[in-house]
N, CA, C and O atoms as a CHARMM CRD file, in Angstrom:
* protein
*
  344
    1    1 MET  N     -6.68800   5.05300   1.22800 PROA 1      0.00000
    2    1 MET  CA    -6.36900   6.61500   1.06700 PROA 1      0.00000
    3    1 MET  C     -6.28100   6.70300  -0.40900 PROA 1      0.00000
    4    1 MET  O     -7.04800   7.54100  -0.88400 PROA 1      0.00000
    5    2 PHE  N     -5.63400   6.13400  -1.15800 PROA 2      0.00000
    6    2 PHE  CA    -5.33600   6.07500  -2.64000 PROA 2      0.00000
    7    2 PHE  C     -6.78700   6.14600  -3.44700 PROA 2      0.00000
    8    2 PHE  O     -7.07700   6.97500  -4.31000 PROA 2      0.00000
    9    3 THR  N     -7.49300   5.24300  -3.03000 PROA 3      0.00000
   10    3 THR  CA    -8.92600   5.24300  -3.47100 PROA 3      0.00000
   11    3 THR  C     -9.89500   6.67000  -3.45700 PROA 3      0.00000
   12    3 THR  O    -10.73900   7.04300  -4.27200 PROA 3      0.00000
   13    4 ASN  N     -9.37800   7.34600  -2.09800 PROA 4      0.00000
   14    4 ASN  CA   -10.26000   8.46900  -1.92300 PROA 4      0.00000
   15    4 ASN  C     -9.50800   9.56600  -2.90300 PROA 4      0.00000
   16    4 ASN  O    -10.18600  10.35700  -3.55800 PROA 4      0.00000
   17    5 ASN  N     -8.33600   9.56700  -2.95200 PROA 5      0.00000
   18    5 ASN  CA    -7.74000  10.50500  -3.88700 PROA 5      0.00000
   19    5 ASN  C     -8.13700  10.28900  -5.37100 PROA 5      0.00000
   20    5 ASN  O     -8.42400  11.29900  -6.01300 PROA 5      0.00000
   21    6 VAL  N     -8.18500   9.09800  -5.97800 PROA 6      0.00000
   22    6 VAL  CA    -8.48900   8.74100  -7.10800 PROA 6      0.00000
   23    6 VAL  C    -10.03000   9.25000  -7.51400 PROA 6      0.00000
   24    6 VAL  O    -10.31500   9.79900  -8.57800 PROA 6      0.00000
   25    7 LEU  N    -10.97400   8.94000  -6.41300 PROA 7      0.00000
   26    7 LEU  CA   -12.36000   9.16300  -6.62500 PROA 7      0.00000
   27    7 LEU  C    -12.77900  10.46500  -5.98900 PROA 7      0.00000
   28    7 LEU  O    -13.93500  10.63700  -5.60200 PROA 7      0.00000
   29    8 ALA  N    -11.80800  11.40900  -5.87900 PROA 8      0.00000
   30    8 ALA  CA   -12.01800  12.70400  -5.33400 PROA 8      0.00000
   31    8 ALA  C    -13.03300  13.53700  -6.09900 PROA 8      0.00000
   32    8 ALA  O    -13.87000  14.24900  -5.54300 PROA 8      0.00000
   33    9 PHE  N    -12.90000  13.39900  -7.41100 PROA 9      0.00000
   34    9 PHE  CA   -13.67400  14.08000  -8.37300 PROA 9      0.00000
   35    9 PHE  C    -15.33200  13.66400  -8.34600 PROA 9      0.00000
   36    9 PHE  O    -16.20600  14.36200  -8.86100 PROA 9      0.00000
   37   10 LEU  N    -15.55700  12.46000  -7.68100 PROA 10     0.00000
   38   10 LEU  CA   -16.93300  12.11500  -7.51900 PROA 10     0.00000
   39   10 LEU  C    -17.73500  12.69700  -6.36900 PROA 10     0.00000
   40   10 LEU  O    -18.91400  12.43700  -6.12900 PROA 10     0.00000
   41   11 GLY  N    -16.99500  13.46700  -5.73200 PROA 11     0.00000
   42   11 GLY  CA   -17.64400  14.28200  -4.42200 PROA 11     0.00000
   43   11 GLY  C    -17.76300  13.34900  -3.33400 PROA 11     0.00000
   44   11 GLY  O    -16.79200  12.69100  -2.95900 PROA 11     0.00000
   45   12 GLY  N    -18.95300  13.25200  -2.78100 PROA 12     0.00000
   46   12 GLY  CA   -19.43400  12.58700  -1.73600 PROA 12     0.00000
   47   12 GLY  C    -19.62600  10.98500  -1.96100 PROA 12     0.00000
   48   12 GLY  O    -19.89400  10.21100  -1.04200 PROA 12     0.00000
   49   13 LEU  N    -19.47800  10.66300  -3.10800 PROA 13     0.00000
   50   13 LEU  CA   -19.86700   9.30700  -3.55500 PROA 13     0.00000
   51   13 LEU  C    -19.06700   8.23700  -2.83500 PROA 13     0.00000
   52   13 LEU  O    -17.85400   8.34900  -2.66200 PROA 13     0.00000
   53   14 GLY  N    -19.71200   7.28900  -2.45700 PROA 14     0.00000
   54   14 GLY  CA   -18.93500   6.09800  -1.70900 PROA 14     0.00000
   55   14 GLY  C    -18.57200   5.21300  -2.30300 PROA 14     0.00000
   56   14 GLY  O    -18.82400   5.42300  -3.48900 PROA 14     0.00000
   57   15 GLY  N    -18.04600   4.18700  -2.14500 PROA 15     0.00000
   58   15 GLY  CA   -17.54200   2.74600  -2.64600 PROA 15     0.00000
   59   15 GLY  C    -18.77100   2.22700  -3.36300 PROA 15     0.00000
   60   15 GLY  O    -18.74400   2.10400  -4.58700 PROA 15     0.00000
   61   16 TRP  N    -19.91300   1.89800  -2.61200 PROA 16     0.00000
   62   16 TRP  CA   -21.00600   1.40400  -3.32300 PROA 16     0.00000
   63   16 TRP  C    -21.72100   2.19200  -4.23900 PROA 16     0.00000
   64   16 TRP  O    -22.10700   1.61400  -5.25400 PROA 16     0.00000
   65   17 GLU  N    -21.97400   3.33400  -4.11300 PROA 17     0.00000
   66   17 GLU  CA   -22.50600   4.30100  -5.04300 PROA 17     0.00000
   67   17 GLU  C    -21.80500   4.08800  -6.35900 PROA 17     0.00000
   68   17 GLU  O    -22.41500   3.92600  -7.41600 PROA 17     0.00000
   69   18 VAL  N    -20.40800   4.09700  -6.23500 PROA 18     0.00000
   70   18 VAL  CA   -19.68000   4.14900  -7.52900 PROA 18     0.00000
   71   18 VAL  C    -19.68100   2.80400  -8.24600 PROA 18     0.00000
   72   18 VAL  O    -19.65400   2.74400  -9.47500 PROA 18     0.00000
   73   19 LEU  N    -19.71700   1.60400  -7.37600 PROA 19     0.00000
   74   19 LEU  CA   -19.99800   0.29500  -8.01400 PROA 19     0.00000
   75   19 LEU  C    -21.37300   0.20200  -8.57400 PROA 19     0.00000
   76   19 LEU  O    -21.50500  -0.41300  -9.63200 PROA 19     0.00000
   77   20 LEU  N    -22.39400   0.72100  -8.01200 PROA 20     0.00000
   78   20 LEU  CA   -23.61800   0.72200  -8.40900 PROA 20     0.00000
   79   20 LEU  C    -23.71300   1.56000  -9.97300 PROA 20     0.00000
   80   20 LEU  O    -24.39500   1.07200 -10.87400 PROA 20     0.00000
   81   21 ILE  N    -23.12000   2.57300 -10.12400 PROA 21     0.00000
   82   21 ILE  CA   -22.99200   3.32800 -11.26400 PROA 21     0.00000
   83   21 ILE  C    -22.23400   2.56300 -12.29600 PROA 21     0.00000
   84   21 ILE  O    -22.60200   2.67200 -13.46600 PROA 21     0.00000
   85   22 LEU  N    -21.08800   1.70500 -11.96000 PROA 22     0.00000
   86   22 LEU  CA   -20.55800   0.94600 -12.83700 PROA 22     0.00000
   87   22 LEU  C    -21.23300  -0.29500 -13.42900 PROA 22     0.00000
   88   22 LEU  O    -20.78700  -0.87100 -14.42100 PROA 22     0.00000
   89   23 VAL  N    -22.33200  -0.67600 -12.76900 PROA 23     0.00000
   90   23 VAL  CA   -23.01200  -1.94900 -12.84700 PROA 23     0.00000
   91   23 VAL  C    -24.29000  -1.38900 -14.07100 PROA 23     0.00000
   92   23 VAL  O    -24.64300  -1.86800 -15.14800 PROA 23     0.00000
   93   24 VAL  N    -24.70600  -0.23900 -13.34400 PROA 24     0.00000
   94   24 VAL  CA   -25.59900   0.22000 -14.45800 PROA 24     0.00000
   95   24 VAL  C    -25.00700   0.55900 -15.99300 PROA 24     0.00000
   96   24 VAL  O    -25.53700   0.25500 -17.06200 PROA 24     0.00000
   97   25 VAL  N    -23.85000   1.22200 -15.79700 PROA 25     0.00000
   98   25 VAL  CA   -23.36900   1.55700 -16.98400 PROA 25     0.00000
   99   25 VAL  C    -22.85900   0.17800 -17.85100 PROA 25     0.00000
  100   25 VAL  O    -22.68200   0.30400 -19.06300 PROA 25     0.00000
  101   26 LEU  N    -22.64700  -1.03100 -17.24900 PROA 26     0.00000
  102   26 LEU  CA   -22.27400  -2.09200 -17.74200 PROA 26     0.00000
  103   26 LEU  C    -23.80900  -2.65800 -18.43300 PROA 26     0.00000
  104   26 LEU  O    -23.82800  -2.95400 -19.62700 PROA 26     0.00000
  105   27 VAL  N    -24.79100  -2.75100 -17.77200 PROA 27     0.00000
  106   27 VAL  CA   -26.04900  -3.26000 -18.08300 PROA 27     0.00000
  107   27 VAL  C    -26.65600  -2.45200 -19.37300 PROA 27     0.00000
  108   27 VAL  O    -27.23900  -3.08700 -20.25200 PROA 27     0.00000
  109   28 LEU  N    -26.51100  -1.11500 -19.45400 PROA 28     0.00000
  110   28 LEU  CA   -26.95500  -0.26300 -20.43200 PROA 28     0.00000
  111   28 LEU  C    -26.09900  -0.43300 -21.80900 PROA 28     0.00000
  112   28 LEU  O    -26.64400  -0.53700 -22.90800 PROA 28     0.00000
  113   29 PHE  N    -24.73100  -0.44900 -21.61500 PROA 29     0.00000
  114   29 PHE  CA   -23.85500  -0.39600 -22.88700 PROA 29     0.00000
  115   29 PHE  C    -23.46600  -1.79100 -23.10800 PROA 29     0.00000
  116   29 PHE  O    -23.01600  -2.01800 -24.23100 PROA 29     0.00000
  117   30 GLY  N    -23.54300  -2.88700 -22.20300 PROA 30     0.00000
  118   30 GLY  CA   -22.91000  -3.99900 -22.63200 PROA 30     0.00000
  119   30 GLY  C    -21.17500  -4.14400 -22.34800 PROA 30     0.00000
  120   30 GLY  O    -20.52200  -3.10200 -22.27600 PROA 30     0.00000
  121   31 ALA  N    -20.67200  -5.12200 -22.23600 PROA 31     0.00000
  122   31 ALA  CA   -19.42200  -5.48200 -21.95500 PROA 31     0.00000
  123   31 ALA  C    -18.54900  -5.24200 -23.26900 PROA 31     0.00000
  124   31 ALA  O    -17.36500  -4.94900 -23.10200 PROA 31     0.00000
  125   32 LYS  N    -19.07600  -5.34900 -24.62000 PROA 32     0.00000
  126   32 LYS  CA   -18.35700  -5.13300 -25.76900 PROA 32     0.00000
  127   32 LYS  C    -18.49600  -3.65000 -26.19200 PROA 32     0.00000
  128   32 LYS  O    -17.63000  -3.21200 -26.94900 PROA 32     0.00000
  129   33 ARG  N    -19.51900  -2.80700 -25.77300 PROA 33     0.00000
  130   33 ARG  CA   -19.54700  -1.65700 -26.31100 PROA 33     0.00000
  131   33 ARG  C    -18.56600  -0.71200 -25.21100 PROA 33     0.00000
  132   33 ARG  O    -18.02400   0.29700 -25.66300 PROA 33     0.00000
  133   34 ILE  N    -18.40700  -1.01300 -24.04800 PROA 34     0.00000
  134   34 ILE  CA   -17.61800  -0.03500 -23.15300 PROA 34     0.00000
  135   34 ILE  C    -16.14900   0.24200 -23.65800 PROA 34     0.00000
  136   34 ILE  O    -15.71700   1.39400 -23.61900 PROA 34     0.00000
  137   35 PRO  N    -15.35700  -0.82200 -24.14200 PROA 35     0.00000
  138   35 PRO  CA   -14.13800  -0.66800 -24.57300 PROA 35     0.00000
  139   35 PRO  C    -14.10700   0.28300 -25.84500 PROA 35     0.00000
  140   35 PRO  O    -13.12900   1.01300 -26.01100 PROA 35     0.00000
  141   36 GLU  N    -15.11600   0.28400 -26.70100 PROA 36     0.00000
  142   36 GLU  CA   -15.29100   1.06100 -27.93400 PROA 36     0.00000
  143   36 GLU  C    -15.51900   2.52100 -27.61500 PROA 36     0.00000
  144   36 GLU  O    -15.06900   3.47300 -28.25200 PROA 36     0.00000
  145   37 LEU  N    -16.47900   2.57100 -26.25900 PROA 37     0.00000
  146   37 LEU  CA   -16.61800   4.05300 -25.97800 PROA 37     0.00000
  147   37 LEU  C    -15.58500   4.71300 -25.23200 PROA 37     0.00000
  148   37 LEU  O    -15.49100   5.93800 -25.16000 PROA 37     0.00000
  149   38 ALA  N    -14.71600   3.80000 -24.61200 PROA 38     0.00000
  150   38 ALA  CA   -13.43000   4.26200 -23.93000 PROA 38     0.00000
  151   38 ALA  C    -12.21500   4.62500 -25.05200 PROA 38     0.00000
  152   38 ALA  O    -11.41800   5.54900 -24.89300 PROA 38     0.00000
  153   39 ARG  N    -12.23000   3.79800 -26.10900 PROA 39     0.00000
  154   39 ARG  CA   -11.36900   4.18400 -27.04500 PROA 39     0.00000
  155   39 ARG  C    -11.56500   5.50800 -27.83500 PROA 39     0.00000
  156   39 ARG  O    -10.65500   6.24400 -28.21500 PROA 39     0.00000
  157   40 GLY  N    -12.96300   5.70100 -28.03100 PROA 40     0.00000
  158   40 GLY  CA   -13.36100   6.80000 -28.82800 PROA 40     0.00000
  159   40 GLY  C    -13.14400   7.98800 -27.83800 PROA 40     0.00000
  160   40 GLY  O    -12.56500   8.99500 -28.24600 PROA 40     0.00000
  161   41 LEU  N    -13.58300   7.90800 -26.57000 PROA 41     0.00000
  162   41 LEU  CA   -13.03700   9.20800 -25.55900 PROA 41     0.00000
  163   41 LEU  C    -11.61400   9.34500 -25.52100 PROA 41     0.00000
  164   41 LEU  O    -11.16700  10.48700 -25.40800 PROA 41     0.00000
  165   42 GLY  N    -10.82000   8.37500 -25.59500 PROA 42     0.00000
  166   42 GLY  CA    -9.36400   8.67000 -25.42800 PROA 42     0.00000
  167   42 GLY  C     -8.88400   9.17700 -26.86400 PROA 42     0.00000
  168   42 GLY  O     -7.89200   9.90500 -26.90500 PROA 42     0.00000
  169   43 GLN  N     -9.56500   8.81200 -28.08700 PROA 43     0.00000
  170   43 GLN  CA    -9.00600   9.62500 -29.38600 PROA 43     0.00000
  171   43 GLN  C     -9.58500  10.87200 -29.34200 PROA 43     0.00000
  172   43 GLN  O     -8.89400  11.75800 -29.84500 PROA 43     0.00000
  173   44 GLY  N    -10.72200  11.22800 -28.85800 PROA 44     0.00000
  174   44 GLY  CA   -11.24500  12.69100 -28.67000 PROA 44     0.00000
  175   44 GLY  C    -10.25300  13.46000 -27.97600 PROA 44     0.00000
  176   44 GLY  O     -9.70400  14.48600 -28.37500 PROA 44     0.00000
  177   45 ILE  N    -10.07200  12.81100 -26.81900 PROA 45     0.00000
  178   45 ILE  CA    -9.03000  13.81600 -25.94400 PROA 45     0.00000
  179   45 ILE  C     -7.64300  13.85200 -26.46400 PROA 45     0.00000
  180   45 ILE  O     -6.94300  14.81400 -26.14800 PROA 45     0.00000
  181   46 ARG  N     -7.15600  12.90800 -27.23100 PROA 46     0.00000
  182   46 ARG  CA    -5.85100  12.97900 -27.97100 PROA 46     0.00000
  183   46 ARG  C     -6.11300  13.95300 -28.97400 PROA 46     0.00000
  184   46 ARG  O     -5.23300  14.81200 -29.02400 PROA 46     0.00000
  185   47 GLU  N     -7.12900  14.10600 -29.86600 PROA 47     0.00000
  186   47 GLU  CA    -7.20900  15.04000 -30.98500 PROA 47     0.00000
  187   47 GLU  C     -7.32700  16.45300 -30.46800 PROA 47     0.00000
  188   47 GLU  O     -6.91600  17.36900 -31.18100 PROA 47     0.00000
  189   48 PHE  N     -7.93700  16.74300 -29.10400 PROA 48     0.00000
  190   48 PHE  CA    -8.19300  17.98000 -28.50400 PROA 48     0.00000
  191   48 PHE  C     -6.81600  18.26800 -27.97300 PROA 48     0.00000
  192   48 PHE  O     -6.52800  19.45700 -28.10900 PROA 48     0.00000
  193   49 LYS  N     -5.84500  17.51300 -27.38900 PROA 49     0.00000
  194   49 LYS  CA    -4.51600  17.81300 -27.00900 PROA 49     0.00000
  195   49 LYS  C     -3.79100  18.26500 -28.11500 PROA 49     0.00000
  196   49 LYS  O     -3.30000  19.39400 -28.14000 PROA 49     0.00000
  197   50 ASN  N     -3.68800  17.45000 -29.04700 PROA 50     0.00000
  198   50 ASN  CA    -2.88400  17.83900 -30.50900 PROA 50     0.00000
  199   50 ASN  C     -3.30200  19.31600 -31.13200 PROA 50     0.00000
  200   50 ASN  O     -2.53800  20.06100 -31.74500 PROA 50     0.00000
  201   51 ALA  N     -4.66700  19.55700 -30.83800 PROA 51     0.00000
  202   51 ALA  CA    -5.24700  20.78400 -31.53500 PROA 51     0.00000
  203   51 ALA  C     -4.66300  22.05000 -30.56200 PROA 51     0.00000
  204   51 ALA  O     -4.31300  23.13100 -31.03500 PROA 51     0.00000
  205   52 THR  N     -4.62700  21.76000 -29.30000 PROA 52     0.00000
  206   52 THR  CA    -4.06400  22.93700 -28.39800 PROA 52     0.00000
  207   52 THR  C     -2.85200  23.02800 -28.76500 PROA 52     0.00000
  208   52 THR  O     -2.46400  24.12800 -29.15900 PROA 52     0.00000
  209   53 ASN  N     -2.06800  22.07000 -28.74000 PROA 53     0.00000
  210   53 ASN  CA    -0.39300  22.20900 -28.93700 PROA 53     0.00000
  211   53 ASN  C     -0.12700  22.77300 -30.28700 PROA 53     0.00000
  212   53 ASN  O      0.78900  23.58800 -30.40100 PROA 53     0.00000
  213   54 ASP  N     -0.87200  22.40600 -31.37900 PROA 54     0.00000
  214   54 ASP  CA    -0.60700  23.23000 -32.58300 PROA 54     0.00000
  215   54 ASP  C     -1.03400  24.62700 -32.56100 PROA 54     0.00000
  216   54 ASP  O     -0.40200  25.49300 -33.16700 PROA 54     0.00000
  217   55 ILE  N     -2.12900  24.88300 -31.85600 PROA 55     0.00000
  218   55 ILE  CA    -2.46400  26.37100 -31.66300 PROA 55     0.00000
  219   55 ILE  C     -1.08900  27.15800 -30.77900 PROA 55     0.00000
  220   55 ILE  O     -0.48800  28.18900 -31.08000 PROA 55     0.00000
  221   56 LYS  N     -0.93400  26.44400 -29.87600 PROA 56     0.00000
  222   56 LYS  CA     0.21200  26.90700 -28.96100 PROA 56     0.00000
  223   56 LYS  C      1.29800  27.21700 -29.85900 PROA 56     0.00000
  224   56 LYS  O      1.69800  28.38100 -29.89900 PROA 56     0.00000
  225   57 ASN  N      1.92900  26.16400 -30.72400 PROA 57     0.00000
  226   57 ASN  CA     3.07800  26.29600 -31.48400 PROA 57     0.00000
  227   57 ASN  C      3.04200  27.32600 -32.36100 PROA 57     0.00000
  228   57 ASN  O      4.00700  28.06900 -32.54200 PROA 57     0.00000
  229   58 GLU  N      1.76700  27.45200 -33.04500 PROA 58     0.00000
  230   58 GLU  CA     1.53400  28.62600 -33.99900 PROA 58     0.00000
  231   58 GLU  C      1.86000  29.87800 -33.38000 PROA 58     0.00000
  232   58 GLU  O      2.73100  30.60500 -33.85500 PROA 58     0.00000
  233   59 ILE  N      1.16400  30.19400 -32.27000 PROA 59     0.00000
  234   59 ILE  CA     1.21400  31.60100 -31.56800 PROA 59     0.00000
  235   59 ILE  C      2.73900  31.73000 -31.20600 PROA 59     0.00000
  236   59 ILE  O      3.32400  32.77900 -31.47400 PROA 59     0.00000
  237   60 GLU  N      3.35000  30.75600 -30.64400 PROA 60     0.00000
  238   60 GLU  CA     4.80600  30.95400 -30.45300 PROA 60     0.00000
  239   60 GLU  C      5.74600  31.29000 -31.52200 PROA 60     0.00000
  240   60 GLU  O      6.69800  32.06400 -31.41700 PROA 60     0.00000
  241   61 GLY  N      5.33100  30.53400 -32.72600 PROA 61     0.00000
  242   61 GLY  CA     5.92500  30.78900 -33.86300 PROA 61     0.00000
  243   61 GLY  C      5.91500  32.22200 -34.43000 PROA 61     0.00000
  244   61 GLY  O      6.82800  32.78100 -35.03900 PROA 61     0.00000
  245   62 SER  N      4.71300  32.69800 -34.11300 PROA 62     0.00000
  246   62 SER  CA     4.43800  34.06600 -34.80200 PROA 62     0.00000
  247   62 SER  C      4.95100  35.08900 -33.96200 PROA 62     0.00000
  248   62 SER  O      5.22000  36.18100 -34.46400 PROA 62     0.00000
  249   63 VAL  N      5.12900  34.87800 -32.72000 PROA 63     0.00000
  250   63 VAL  CA     5.81500  35.61100 -31.78900 PROA 63     0.00000
  251   63 VAL  C      7.26300  35.86300 -31.95300 PROA 63     0.00000
  252   63 VAL  O      7.81900  36.94800 -31.78200 PROA 63     0.00000
  253   64 ARG  N      7.89800  34.58300 -32.35400 PROA 64     0.00000
  254   64 ARG  CA     9.10900  34.71900 -32.66100 PROA 64     0.00000
  255   64 ARG  C      9.68200  35.47300 -34.14900 PROA 64     0.00000
  256   64 ARG  O     10.76300  36.00900 -34.39100 PROA 64     0.00000
  257   65 GLU  N      8.59700  35.28500 -34.91500 PROA 65     0.00000
  258   65 GLU  CA     9.04300  35.58200 -36.46700 PROA 65     0.00000
  259   65 GLU  C      8.80300  37.30400 -36.51200 PROA 65     0.00000
  260   65 GLU  O      9.39400  38.02900 -37.31300 PROA 65     0.00000
  261   66 GLU  N      7.94400  37.73200 -35.61800 PROA 66     0.00000
  262   66 GLU  CA     7.86800  39.24000 -35.67000 PROA 66     0.00000
  263   66 GLU  C      9.09100  39.88700 -34.99000 PROA 66     0.00000
  264   66 GLU  O      9.30500  39.61300 -33.81000 PROA 66     0.00000
  265   67 PRO  N      9.91600  40.73600 -35.66100 PROA 67     0.00000
  266   67 PRO  CA    11.00600  41.30100 -35.01800 PROA 67     0.00000
  267   67 PRO  C     10.45600  42.43800 -34.15000 PROA 67     0.00000
  268   67 PRO  O      9.38300  42.99100 -34.39000 PROA 67     0.00000
  269   68 ALA  N     11.26200  42.74900 -33.12400 PROA 68     0.00000
  270   68 ALA  CA    11.03900  43.79900 -32.15800 PROA 68     0.00000
  271   68 ALA  C     11.18100  45.04100 -33.02200 PROA 68     0.00000
  272   68 ALA  O     12.11000  45.17400 -33.81800 PROA 68     0.00000
  273   69 PRO  N     10.16500  46.00200 -32.82400 PROA 69     0.00000
  274   69 PRO  CA    10.47900  47.39300 -33.41200 PROA 69     0.00000
  275   69 PRO  C     11.87400  47.96900 -33.09500 PROA 69     0.00000
  276   69 PRO  O     12.49600  47.76500 -32.05200 PROA 69     0.00000
  277   70 LYS  N     12.30200  48.76600 -34.20700 PROA 70     0.00000
  278   70 LYS  CA    13.73800  49.17000 -33.80500 PROA 70     0.00000
  279   70 LYS  C     13.67500  50.60400 -33.47000 PROA 70     0.00000
  280   70 LYS  O     12.96400  51.35600 -34.13600 PROA 70     0.00000
  281   71 ARG  N     14.37000  51.02000 -32.48500 PROA 71     0.00000
  282   71 ARG  CA    14.19700  52.53700 -32.09800 PROA 71     0.00000
  283   71 ARG  C     15.20400  53.21900 -32.72800 PROA 71     0.00000
  284   71 ARG  O     16.28400  52.66000 -32.92000 PROA 71     0.00000
  285   72 PRO  N     15.00200  54.36700 -33.08200 PROA 72     0.00000
  286   72 PRO  CA    15.91800  55.17700 -33.89600 PROA 72     0.00000
  287   72 PRO  C     17.02800  55.50200 -32.95100 PROA 72     0.00000
  288   72 PRO  O     16.86800  55.73700 -31.75300 PROA 72     0.00000
  289   73 VAL  N     18.22600  55.49500 -33.62000 PROA 73     0.00000
  290   73 VAL  CA    19.62100  55.65600 -32.85700 PROA 73     0.00000
  291   73 VAL  C     19.97100  57.12800 -33.13200 PROA 73     0.00000
  292   73 VAL  O     20.20100  57.49000 -34.28600 PROA 73     0.00000
  293   74 TYR  N     20.02100  58.06400 -32.00200 PROA 74     0.00000
  294   74 TYR  CA    20.24500  59.51700 -32.03300 PROA 74     0.00000
  295   74 TYR  C     22.02400  59.57200 -31.84700 PROA 74     0.00000
  296   74 TYR  O     22.53400  59.25200 -30.77400 PROA 74     0.00000
  297   75 LYS  N     22.71600  59.94100 -32.83400 PROA 75     0.00000
  298   75 LYS  CA    24.08400  60.13400 -32.53900 PROA 75     0.00000
  299   75 LYS  C     24.21300  61.57700 -31.81800 PROA 75     0.00000
  300   75 LYS  O     23.51800  62.51800 -32.20200 PROA 75     0.00000
  301   76 GLU  N     25.07100  61.69700 -30.83000 PROA 76     0.00000
  302   76 GLU  CA    25.41400  63.08600 -30.18000 PROA 76     0.00000
  303   76 GLU  C     26.54200  63.69300 -31.01000 PROA 76     0.00000
  304   76 GLU  O     27.50700  63.01900 -31.37200 PROA 76     0.00000
  305   77 GLU  N     26.40300  64.88100 -31.27500 PROA 77     0.00000
  306   77 GLU  CA    27.44000  65.56700 -31.96100 PROA 77     0.00000
  307   77 GLU  C     28.40800  66.07000 -31.10800 PROA 77     0.00000
  308   77 GLU  O     28.10000  66.67000 -30.07800 PROA 77     0.00000
  309   78 SER  N     29.53700  65.87700 -31.44700 PROA 78     0.00000
  310   78 SER  CA    30.76700  66.15600 -30.84300 PROA 78     0.00000
  311   78 SER  C     31.04300  67.91600 -31.07200 PROA 78     0.00000
  312   78 SER  O     30.64100  68.45500 -32.10400 PROA 78     0.00000
  313   79 THR  N     31.62200  68.55100 -30.20400 PROA 79     0.00000
  314   79 THR  CA    31.92100  69.88400 -30.43900 PROA 79     0.00000
  315   79 THR  C     32.77800  70.14300 -31.43000 PROA 79     0.00000
  316   79 THR  O     32.83800  71.26600 -31.93000 PROA 79     0.00000
  317   80 SER  N     33.48500  69.20800 -31.79800 PROA 80     0.00000
  318   80 SER  CA    34.63300  69.40900 -32.96000 PROA 80     0.00000
  319   80 SER  C     34.16800  69.34500 -34.31400 PROA 80     0.00000
  320   80 SER  O     34.70300  69.89000 -35.27900 PROA 80     0.00000
  321   81 GLU  N     32.96800  68.52800 -34.31500 PROA 81     0.00000
  322   81 GLU  CA    32.43800  68.43500 -35.57100 PROA 81     0.00000
  323   81 GLU  C     31.40200  69.69200 -36.01800 PROA 81     0.00000
  324   81 GLU  O     30.94200  69.77000 -37.15700 PROA 81     0.00000
  325   82 ARG  N     31.14800  70.52800 -35.09300 PROA 82     0.00000
  326   82 ARG  CA    29.97900  71.54100 -35.25700 PROA 82     0.00000
  327   82 ARG  C     30.88100  72.77200 -36.11800 PROA 82     0.00000
  328   82 ARG  O     32.05600  73.05000 -35.87800 PROA 82     0.00000
  329   83 PRO  N     30.15400  73.32000 -37.00500 PROA 83     0.00000
  330   83 PRO  CA    31.00800  74.20000 -37.67100 PROA 83     0.00000
  331   83 PRO  C     30.77200  75.34000 -36.93800 PROA 83     0.00000
  332   83 PRO  O     29.67700  75.62600 -36.45600 PROA 83     0.00000
  333   84 THR  N     32.08100  76.19700 -36.81400 PROA 84     0.00000
  334   84 THR  CA    31.98800  77.55800 -36.14400 PROA 84     0.00000
  335   84 THR  C     31.83400  78.60900 -36.93500 PROA 84     0.00000
  336   84 THR  O     32.16500  78.63100 -38.12100 PROA 84     0.00000
  337   85 VAL  N     31.25000  79.65900 -36.22800 PROA 85     0.00000
  338   85 VAL  CA    30.73700  80.92000 -36.96900 PROA 85     0.00000
  339   85 VAL  C     31.60300  82.07700 -36.31600 PROA 85     0.00000
  340   85 VAL  O     31.61500  82.44400 -35.14100 PROA 85     0.00000
  341   86 LYS  N     32.23600  82.49300 -37.26400 PROA 86     0.00000
  342   86 LYS  CA    33.33900  83.75500 -36.85500 PROA 86     0.00000
  343   86 LYS  C     32.48200  85.06000 -37.20400 PROA 86     0.00000
  344   86 LYS  O     32.96400  86.18000 -37.03300 PROA 86     0.00000
């Protein structure tokens, strides 16, 4: 059951098909080259994640820095302050 959830992104591929793909990758790239490829892929994903976090922080920072536009305050005049006309 756990294997089915992990390999769900592969669609309808079964265990034998996945094993065959892994063997072909091993033959093409060799045992020494696969860890280097995985390390490079991990660094690329990490850099992408850091860049997206930087952009997110920059956007959030600019939103916080901009003050909300102030609305004018209108004071209501009381009747005692109005000049009387005689």
